[in-house]
N, C-alpha and C positions, 0 to 999 in steps of 0.2 A: 952607850949614846948620851953624851954632854947636853945640858937644856940648849946650849947655843948650836947643836946640832938635829934636834928633836924634829920630828915630821909630822907636823899638823896641815890638815887641808884648811882652806882659807874659810873665816866664819862668816864672813860678808861678802858677797859676792856683789858685783855691779857692771853693769853697762855705761861706759863712758859716753857722754853724750856729744863729744865731738869726734870720737871714734865710731858709734854708732850712725853718726850722718853719712860717714862714706861707707856702711856696709848695708845690705840689703835688710837684714835684722840680727837683732842680737839677743840672746836669749839667757839667762841663767840656767846652769846646766842642772841644779835639783831640780827646777821648775818642769824643765824639759823630761826628765826621765820619769817625774812625777804625772805629768801628762800623758806620757807613753805607758804607763803603768795602770793610772785610771781608767785611759778611753782604748788603749791598744792602738792608737793612731797618734801620727807627730806630723807637727807642722815643720816643714824644712824645704829647702831648696836642695838643689844635684851636688854643689859645692858647699863643705862643712868644715870650719876650723874649730877645733878645740882646743882652748889652752889650759895647761896643768897636766900633769905625770901622775896624779895621784889616781885613788881606787874610782873616785865621781868621774874623772876625767876619761880614764880607760872606758868606762860603763856607756858614759856619754858617746864616744867614738864609735864602740861597739854596736851600741842603740841605733845611732845615727845611721849607720850602714846597713844594719838589718832593716831599717825603716826605708831605706831606697834612695839614701843618698848616693852618688856615683862617687864620688870625690871627697874622701875625709881625711883631713890633716889631723895629728894632734902634735901641739908644740907645747915643748915646755923646756925649761934650763937646764935640767938633767939629761945627761947621755943615757940610753936606753938599760943599760946595766945599774944605774943609779937612780932608774924613776922609781917612786914609794911602791907604785901597784907592782911593778916586776919584781920585786927584790924581795917581797913578801913580808914586809916591815909594817 
C-alpha cells in the first residue's frame, strides 16, 4: 500500500455547528462507544446515521442497533468491498 492510499481513521472528529443545527443530536463515535462501554446505556434516537466505514464506524453502527435504534445507516465513500472494516486492513 502506498502512502497516498494508506487507511487511517480520522484523528480529530467534530460535529459541524451548521450541520448540528439541523440534526436532533450529533455525537462523536468514540465518545458514544465509551459511554456504552462504561455505563451499559446509550443516549440515542430511533434513527441513527454513522459517517465512516472504518472499524469505529462499523462498531458504532452495530452498537447503536444493539442499543435499540430501529433505523441505522452507515455512510462512507467506499463501496462495501473496499470499506476498511470489511476488508481486514
